[in-house]
C-alpha distance (Angstrom), angle and dihedral (degrees) to the residues before:
residue distance angle dihedral
M1 . . .
S2 3.82 . .
A3 3.84 128.1 .
P4 3.78 115.0 -79.1
A5 3.83 117.9 -94.3
G6 3.78 115.8 -84.9
T7 3.82 95.5 25.7
P8 3.90 119.3 141.2
S9 3.78 114.1 -86.0
S10 3.79 91.1 -117.9
A11 3.79 91.3 62.1
L12 3.78 113.0 111.0
P13 3.73 116.9 -114.7
S14 3.85 117.4 -135.5
A15 3.80 125.3 -138.9
L16 3.77 92.4 179.1
D17 3.86 109.0 134.4
V18 3.88 105.9 -152.8
Q19 3.83 88.4 -172.2
A20 3.81 95.4 57.5
P21 3.78 119.3 108.0
E22 3.80 89.9 -127.3
Y23 3.75 91.2 58.3
A24 3.80 90.2 49.8
D25 3.77 91.0 50.6
N26 3.79 93.4 48.2
R27 3.87 90.0 48.3
A28 3.77 93.0 50.7
A29 3.78 91.5 47.7
M30 3.78 91.3 51.9
L31 3.69 94.6 46.7
G32 3.84 90.5 51.9
K33 3.80 88.9 53.5
L34 3.85 90.1 47.9
E35 3.74 89.5 53.6
Q36 3.77 92.3 53.5
L37 3.87 89.1 46.0
E38 3.89 89.7 52.8
I39 3.71 90.3 54.2
E40 3.77 93.5 54.1
H41 3.78 94.0 43.8
A42 3.79 87.1 54.2
K43 3.72 88.5 61.4
A44 3.80 91.3 59.7
L45 3.79 90.0 46.5
A46 3.80 90.2 53.1
G47 3.81 91.8 60.0
G48 3.79 111.5 -174.8
G49 3.83 92.8 -9.2
E50 3.80 136.1 -101.1
K51 3.87 95.2 -56.9
Y52 3.81 94.3 55.9
V53 3.74 95.3 37.3
A54 3.81 90.4 53.8
R55 3.79 92.0 48.5
H56 3.78 90.7 50.0
R57 3.76 91.0 52.6
E58 3.79 91.9 47.0
R59 3.73 87.9 61.5
G60 3.83 89.3 59.1
K61 3.86 94.0 -108.2
L62 3.80 132.6 137.8
L63 3.77 121.8 -126.4
A64 3.72 118.5 -111.0
R65 3.90 96.7 -100.9
E66 3.79 90.4 45.3
R67 3.81 88.6 55.7
I68 3.74 89.3 51.2
E69 3.77 92.2 48.8
L70 3.78 92.8 55.2
L71 3.72 90.4 46.4
L72 3.79 97.1 54.3
D73 3.79 128.6 75.1
A74 3.80 113.0 -89.6
D75 3.77 115.7 -92.0
T76 3.88 94.6 7.8
P77 3.80 123.6 127.0
F78 3.85 125.7 -108.9
L79 3.79 114.9 -149.1
E80 3.79 102.8 -150.5
L81 3.80 113.6 -153.9
S82 3.74 131.2 -151.9
P83 3.87 95.1 -0.8
L84 3.77 91.2 161.3
A85 3.86 95.0 53.1
A86 3.83 110.6 143.8
W87 3.86 91.3 18.0
G88 3.79 108.0 157.2
S89 3.84 94.6 17.4
D90 3.69 132.8 101.8
Y91 3.74 90.3 -93.7
T92 3.86 132.1 80.6
T93 3.79 115.5 -83.5
G94 3.79 108.7 -101.4
A95 3.89 92.0 37.4
S96 3.94 92.0 -115.1
L97 3.83 91.3 -75.5
V98 3.84 133.7 93.2
T99 3.77 117.7 -153.2
G100 3.76 132.6 174.6
I101 3.84 149.5 117.4
G102 3.76 122.9 -80.2
V103 3.78 141.8 156.5
I104 3.79 120.1 -104.7
E105 3.82 118.4 -179.1
G106 3.84 88.8 -19.0
V107 3.81 92.7 -50.7
E108 3.79 123.9 115.7
C109 3.86 107.6 -129.5
L110 3.69 136.1 -178.4
I111 3.89 105.5 -127.0
T112 3.75 130.3 -163.5
A113 3.79 126.5 -174.9
N114 3.70 130.0 -176.0
D115 3.85 114.5 -134.5
P116 3.81 104.3 -138.8
T117 3.85 93.0 -172.4
V118 3.82 87.2 73.6
R119 3.89 107.0 73.5
G120 3.78 91.1 -42.5
G121 3.78 91.8 -57.3
A122 3.80 89.5 -63.7
S123 3.90 115.1 168.2
N124 3.77 121.1 -115.9
P125 3.80 127.0 -177.0
W126 3.72 92.5 -84.5
T127 3.81 93.3 47.9
L128 3.83 87.5 57.7
K129 3.83 92.4 49.4
K130 3.78 89.8 49.2
A131 3.73 93.6 48.2
L132 3.76 93.6 46.9
R133 3.86 89.5 51.5
A134 3.85 89.7 51.7
N135 3.83 90.1 51.8
E136 3.79 89.9 48.9
I137 3.81 90.9 53.7
A138 3.76 92.6 47.1
Y139 3.85 92.1 50.6
A140 3.83 97.3 43.7
N141 3.89 92.6 49.7
R142 3.79 98.7 32.7
L143 3.81 94.1 -120.3
P144 3.78 120.0 165.8
C145 3.79 107.6 -114.1
V146 3.83 122.8 -134.6
N147 3.77 116.4 -172.7
L148 3.78 118.1 -164.1
V149 3.79 101.4 -157.9
E150 3.79 132.0 -156.4
S151 3.70 112.1 132.2
G152 3.81 138.4 136.7
G153 3.84 87.9 -144.1
A154 3.84 124.6 -118.6
D155 3.78 120.4 8.4
L156 3.69 93.2 -114.8
P157 3.80 100.9 -144.7
S158 3.87 88.5 59.7
Q159 3.85 95.3 41.5
K160 3.92 91.0 117.3
E161 3.87 86.8 66.5
I162 3.80 95.6 41.3
F163 3.77 112.7 36.5
I164 3.81 101.0 65.9
P165 3.83 99.6 41.5
G166 3.79 92.7 33.2
G167 3.72 90.7 78.3
A168 3.76 88.5 76.2
L169 3.80 89.0 74.7
F170 3.79 91.8 65.3
R171 3.82 90.8 41.6
D172 3.85 89.1 52.8
L173 3.85 92.3 51.3
T174 3.82 92.0 53.1
R175 3.86 92.1 45.8
L176 3.79 92.3 50.1
S177 3.79 88.3 52.0
E178 3.80 92.4 47.0
A179 3.74 90.6 51.6
G180 3.79 89.4 54.9
I181 3.77 93.4 -108.3
P182 3.82 107.7 139.0
T183 3.88 119.3 -121.8
I184 3.80 121.4 -162.3
A185 3.80 126.7 -174.2
V186 3.87 121.2 -162.7
V187 3.81 108.8 -168.2
F188 3.82 114.4 -155.1
G189 3.81 99.2 165.0
N190 3.73 138.3 -25.7
S191 3.79 120.4 12.2
T192 3.79 99.7 160.1
A193 3.77 142.7 157.4
G194 3.90 107.1 -3.6
G195 3.86 87.3 -3.7
A196 3.83 89.3 68.0
Y197 3.83 87.2 72.8
I198 3.77 90.5 67.0
P199 3.84 92.4 73.3
G200 3.84 88.6 28.9
M201 3.76 91.7 62.3
S202 3.85 99.4 36.3
D203 3.79 122.5 101.6
H204 3.76 94.0 -133.4
V205 3.98 127.5 29.0
I206 3.70 128.6 -168.6
M207 3.89 118.6 -177.1
V208 3.83 128.6 -168.6
E209 3.82 118.1 -125.2
E210 3.90 113.4 -104.2
R211 3.75 90.5 -4.8
A212 3.77 110.1 67.1
K213 3.77 113.9 85.7
V214 3.81 115.4 -175.4
F215 3.70 120.0 169.0
L216 3.80 141.4 122.7
G217 3.77 92.8 -130.9
G218 3.76 127.6 24.4
P219 3.76 126.6 -145.0
P220 3.88 97.6 -80.1
L221 3.74 92.8 47.0
V222 3.83 92.8 46.5
K223 3.84 91.6 49.6
M224 3.85 90.3 47.9
A225 3.81 93.7 47.1
T226 3.77 102.0 37.6
G227 3.84 108.8 8.8
E228 3.82 87.7 -121.2
E229 3.83 119.2 141.9
A230 3.77 114.3 -140.5
D231 3.81 137.2 147.3
D232 3.80 129.4 -132.1
E233 3.77 95.8 -96.8
E234 3.81 93.5 51.5
L235 3.78 92.5 49.7
G236 3.76 102.1 39.9
G237 3.81 115.5 -13.2
A238 3.81 121.1 142.3
G239 3.95 90.9 -114.9
M240 3.79 91.8 53.1
H241 3.77 93.5 47.3
A242 3.83 92.7 46.3
R243 3.80 95.0 46.3
T244 3.85 106.7 26.4
S245 3.84 117.3 19.4
G246 3.79 95.6 29.5
L247 3.86 92.9 -137.5
A248 3.85 91.0 125.7
D249 3.77 113.9 70.6
H250 3.93 91.4 -177.3
Y251 3.78 129.8 32.7
A252 3.84 111.3 -150.6
L253 3.79 123.7 -164.0
D254 3.74 95.9 -148.7
E255 3.83 141.7 -13.1
P256 3.88 97.2 -80.7
D257 3.85 87.2 50.6
A258 3.68 93.1 50.1
L259 3.86 91.6 51.7
R260 3.79 90.9 46.9
R261 3.74 89.0 53.1
A262 3.75 91.8 48.4
R263 3.83 88.8 55.0
R264 3.74 90.4 51.6
V265 3.83 90.8 51.3
V266 3.79 90.7 53.6
A267 3.85 90.1 45.3
R268 3.84 88.4 57.4
L269 3.82 96.7 48.2
N270 3.78 93.6 93.7
W271 3.77 85.3 -138.9
R272 3.80 119.9 176.0
K273 3.76 132.2 -179.8
A274 3.76 119.6 -118.6
H275 3.84 90.0 -129.4
P276 3.85 122.3 36.1
D277 3.78 115.9 -120.5
P278 3.85 115.8 -99.9
D279 3.87 115.9 -100.3
P280 3.76 104.8 -92.7
E281 3.85 88.1 -144.2
T282 3.81 89.8 66.8
V283 3.91 95.8 50.7
R284 3.76 114.0 99.4
E285 3.85 124.9 -165.0
P286 3.84 118.9 -122.3
L287 3.83 115.8 -85.9
Y288 3.82 91.2 -122.7
D289 3.79 133.7 63.5
P290 3.74 114.7 -96.0
E291 3.77 88.3 -146.3
E292 3.74 85.6 74.5
L293 3.78 89.8 67.0
L294 3.82 86.3 82.2
G295 3.83 93.1 69.0
I296 3.80 102.1 45.0
V297 3.77 105.5 79.5
P298 3.88 114.4 64.6
G299 3.76 120.8 -125.6
E300 3.83 87.3 -126.2
L301 3.81 106.4 56.9
K302 3.71 94.9 -155.7
V303 3.81 85.4 76.4
P304 3.80 108.8 87.7
F305 3.87 122.9 -130.1
D306 3.78 132.8 -170.1
P307 3.87 110.6 -105.9
R308 3.85 89.8 -158.1
E309 3.83 85.1 74.3
V310 3.81 87.4 62.2
I311 3.79 95.1 41.3
A312 3.89 90.7 51.9
R313 3.81 89.3 58.1
I314 3.80 98.9 47.8
V315 3.89 107.2 38.0
D316 3.78 128.0 79.9
G317 3.81 111.9 -83.3
S318 3.87 86.5 -10.9
E319 3.94 84.3 -88.5
F320 3.81 114.8 156.5
D321 3.79 128.1 169.4
A322 3.76 107.3 -156.4
F323 3.77 122.2 -141.0
K324 3.85 116.1 -147.8
P325 3.80 93.0 -11.8
L326 3.82 92.6 173.1
Y327 3.73 98.4 45.6
G328 3.88 125.2 70.2
T329 3.77 89.3 1.6
S330 3.81 97.5 -176.8
L331 3.81 86.3 74.1
V332 3.80 118.7 57.9
T333 3.86 113.5 -153.7
G334 3.75 129.2 175.2
W335 3.87 150.2 117.9
A336 3.79 129.1 -83.2
R337 3.85 142.8 143.9
L338 3.76 125.8 -111.9
H339 3.83 116.4 -163.9
G340 3.74 86.6 -20.2
Y341 3.79 98.2 -51.0
P342 3.84 121.8 114.7
V343 3.77 116.9 -117.4
G344 3.73 137.7 177.0
I345 3.78 110.9 -141.9
L346 3.88 128.5 -152.8
A347 3.84 112.5 -175.1
N348 3.78 129.1 173.7
A349 3.74 112.2 -122.8
Q350 3.82 107.4 178.5
G351 3.79 100.7 15.4
V352 3.75 100.9 -116.2
L353 3.83 124.0 90.5
F354 3.80 114.2 -143.5
S355 3.83 127.5 -173.7
E356 3.76 91.9 -91.6
E357 3.81 93.5 54.5
S358 3.90 89.7 47.8
Q359 3.86 91.5 52.8
K360 3.79 91.8 44.5
A361 3.79 92.8 48.9
T362 3.92 89.6 48.6
Q363 3.77 92.7 55.4
F364 3.84 92.5 41.8
I365 3.79 92.1 54.3
Q366 3.75 92.4 47.6
L367 3.95 89.2 52.8
A368 3.80 90.2 49.8
N369 3.85 89.7 53.4
Q370 3.80 92.2 48.3
R371 3.83 89.7 53.0
D372 3.85 96.1 39.8
I373 3.86 91.8 -122.6
P374 3.78 120.9 151.4
L375 3.82 118.7 -120.7
L376 3.79 128.8 -128.2
F377 3.73 119.2 -160.8
L378 3.83 119.4 -160.6
H379 3.70 110.1 -164.6
N380 3.82 128.8 -142.4
T381 3.82 105.2 129.9
T382 3.75 136.9 136.2
G383 3.71 89.5 -164.1
Y384 3.83 138.4 -101.7
M385 3.89 116.5 -28.5
V386 3.84 118.6 -94.5
G387 3.75 131.8 -162.3
K388 3.84 137.7 90.9
E389 3.83 95.6 -78.5
Y390 3.75 92.2 52.2
E391 3.80 97.8 40.4
Q392 3.78 88.7 52.2
G393 3.77 89.5 45.7
G394 3.81 91.0 59.7
I395 3.82 105.8 -101.6
V396 3.74 91.7 152.1
K397 3.86 91.1 54.2
H398 3.76 94.3 44.6
G399 3.88 95.8 41.8
S400 3.87 85.9 50.6
M401 3.91 89.8 53.5
M402 3.79 90.9 54.9
I403 3.85 92.9 46.3
N404 3.85 88.6 46.6
A405 3.84 91.1 52.3
V406 3.77 92.3 48.2
S407 3.75 92.2 46.6
N408 3.88 95.4 50.7
S409 3.83 99.0 34.8
K410 3.79 109.3 117.8
V411 3.86 101.3 -164.5
P412 3.80 113.9 96.7
H413 3.77 116.7 -87.6
L414 3.81 128.7 -145.6
S415 3.93 121.2 -170.3
V416 3.74 129.8 -166.2
L417 3.88 119.5 -174.8
L418 3.80 102.9 -146.9
G419 3.91 99.2 164.3
A420 3.78 131.4 -20.9
S421 3.81 121.9 3.0
Y422 3.84 104.1 178.2
G423 3.91 135.6 161.9
A424 3.81 120.7 -23.0
G425 3.75 89.5 -20.7
H426 3.79 85.3 77.4
Y427 3.78 88.1 56.3
G428 3.81 95.7 44.6
M429 3.73 90.0 51.1
C430 3.81 91.9 53.8
G431 3.77 104.1 -97.4
R432 3.82 123.5 -175.5
A433 3.81 94.7 -73.7
F434 3.74 90.7 61.4
D435 3.75 95.0 61.5
P436 3.78 105.0 -116.3
R437 3.75 109.8 -171.8
F438 3.87 86.6 -123.3
L439 3.73 133.2 4.5
F440 3.81 124.1 -170.5
A441 3.83 134.9 173.8
W442 3.75 135.7 -147.2
P443 3.79 116.2 -132.7
S444 3.84 86.4 -109.5
A445 3.80 95.0 61.4
K446 3.82 128.0 111.3
S447 3.75 127.5 -175.2
A448 3.82 131.0 -176.3
V449 3.80 143.2 121.3
M450 3.86 87.9 -78.8
G451 3.86 137.6 -26.3
P452 3.80 116.5 -65.0
Q453 3.84 95.7 -111.8
Q454 3.87 91.9 48.7
L455 3.81 93.5 48.9
A456 3.85 93.3 45.4
G457 3.82 87.8 48.6
V458 3.69 95.5 50.7
L459 3.79 92.7 51.3
S460 3.78 88.3 48.6
I461 3.81 93.0 53.6
V462 3.87 92.2 47.9
M463 3.76 91.1 52.6
R464 3.80 94.0 43.8
E465 3.94 90.7 51.4
S466 3.87 88.8 45.9
A467 3.78 92.1 54.0
A468 3.81 91.1 46.5
A469 3.86 91.3 49.0
K470 3.88 89.9 53.3
G471 3.82 92.0 43.6
K472 3.81 92.5 -119.4
P473 3.84 124.5 139.6
F474 3.83 114.6 -105.1
D475 3.86 116.5 -120.4
E476 3.84 103.5 -134.6
E477 3.70 94.2 -175.7
A478 3.75 93.6 53.6
D479 3.78 90.5 45.8
A480 3.76 91.4 53.2
G481 3.85 90.1 51.2
L482 3.77 93.4 47.5
R483 3.80 92.2 49.5
A484 3.71 93.0 51.6
M485 3.83 90.6 49.0
V486 3.78 92.4 48.1
E487 3.79 92.3 46.5
Q488 3.87 91.7 51.7
Q489 3.84 91.7 47.9
I490 3.83 96.2 48.4
E491 3.84 90.4 43.4
S492 3.84 92.9 53.8
E493 3.81 92.2 43.4
S494 3.76 92.6 50.6
L495 3.81 96.2 56.7
P496 3.81 120.5 109.0
M497 3.81 97.2 -119.1
F498 3.82 91.1 53.6
L499 3.82 90.9 49.7
S500 3.70 94.3 42.5
G501 3.81 90.3 52.6
R502 3.77 87.3 60.1
L503 3.85 92.3 50.0
Y504 3.82 92.7 -113.7
D505 3.78 86.6 137.6
D506 3.88 135.4 21.1
G507 3.79 95.5 -114.9
V508 3.83 145.2 -37.3
I509 3.75 105.9 -103.6
D510 3.83 136.4 -161.9
P511 3.89 106.0 -107.6
R512 3.88 88.3 -126.5
D513 3.73 91.1 62.0
T514 3.82 96.0 52.4
R515 3.79 97.0 101.3
T516 3.82 92.2 48.0
V517 3.80 93.6 46.2
L518 3.87 92.2 47.6
G519 3.90 89.3 46.1
I520 3.75 91.1 54.9
C521 3.84 91.8 47.9
L522 3.80 92.7 46.0
S523 3.78 89.9 51.7
A524 3.79 90.3 49.5
I525 3.75 92.7 47.6
H526 3.81 91.9 55.3
T527 3.71 90.9 57.4
A528 3.85 82.7 81.1
P529 3.86 125.7 52.7
V530 3.78 109.4 -83.9
S531 3.94 110.6 -146.7
G532 3.71 132.2 151.6
A533 3.82 133.5 -138.3
R534 3.81 114.4 -86.3
G535 3.83 98.2 -151.4
G536 3.75 111.3 -46.5
F537 3.78 94.9 122.2
G538 3.73 96.9 129.0
I539 3.74 123.8 -128.8
F540 3.83 117.7 -24.1
R541 3.84 107.9 -154.4
M542 3.76 99.8 -138.5
């Protein structure tokens, strides 16, 4: 359908036919993937399971997400991050920790909450990775950090993977404080051994009466080490820390009281964003229904789609001013606003990046840095073009220019994987290794060094050539079996839930939520100063 009559000339027209069989097929495929995603998200929401949830409630305690809900301003969203952490591993999906961005007393904060229904909230290797990613987000975007603490410390059987890198958690807390970013610890239960340093290194500490237990060594360890007899309360109870040690700044009577006090602490931070929020009266919704995002990406990613159909359904008023629209046409670049915030958008149109696209992207990234405009990368790329003609034409040089520009760009980057994100194209489009402020994936996304068929085919050719060089016969049957096995492995390892489980993104999202998710992220980003590189891109090999 086209834009309604009387719309501004920069509004994107739409050629999406919602009555077409292809649209119906795409939509059905996406809904099927969303159904699978909901099942996996439910595992994270279930925590340790009914038995341990019931036991936690019997103790008169709130669940992790209930604590977060009471902490946040009423009727405000909570953007949960990395909910599928540890998916596909030996550990519970969600990694016994909830992290995300929410609004407390009008202040956007990074919130973490231990889930004590999962092995008492003990930290495993994926918990650590998830917590470190949360701290990274808080630091980069200058978000006050509120930790809702109830953890038995390290999951001891996996201590070899936690102890050495785990010190970074304490380093992060001190660095946040040094940078003037407030840190708040609300202790609901155990925070022992190394975990005692979470409140110990936080700017503000709240402890719950008869529940909080903060000590380096509990009664058994103290008895073994010193022969001294002491109970939990004497060693680390909230009352002792409030009256004797001074570690507790606020003494809460129960959990709701602790959360109320945490809200008051945030209210008194005198915290201001570096950039004021846009006037909501000036923000216009897209011209097209976001529900239609479900039918844009084909179930088979080899089939191209027009990313402008996505852009038209996520940016303000569907307005988009294209940059170099007739040059390097397999990469769409241009300017828009999203929830009132300016953005520069780079979106793959036909999958492959050629030299022209790489040069276009490089210039566009430099312009965004000159104007202090954040960049949004919408991925659907099979990588940079290969072949004699393109190698001789300088694809290595030009692809390197684009990666150089992405690497040294100083404006905040946001990435959303819509479809394929393969090879060095993933790097050029600001994949995880290039430190985007936030990176999300649609359920349709796939990411790997190359497509499964291509990778299996390359291995087959190498083995065939090796056999020929040695003068040995080539086993076609064994080759077919190996190719099938490799294709299946690469396919499973390129799927979004597998990658999200390893924290290679910040979450797999429903396409219909893309505008909201990006709006929350852009708002969080503008808590910190937004400024681009002025030169300083290193040597561009021309």
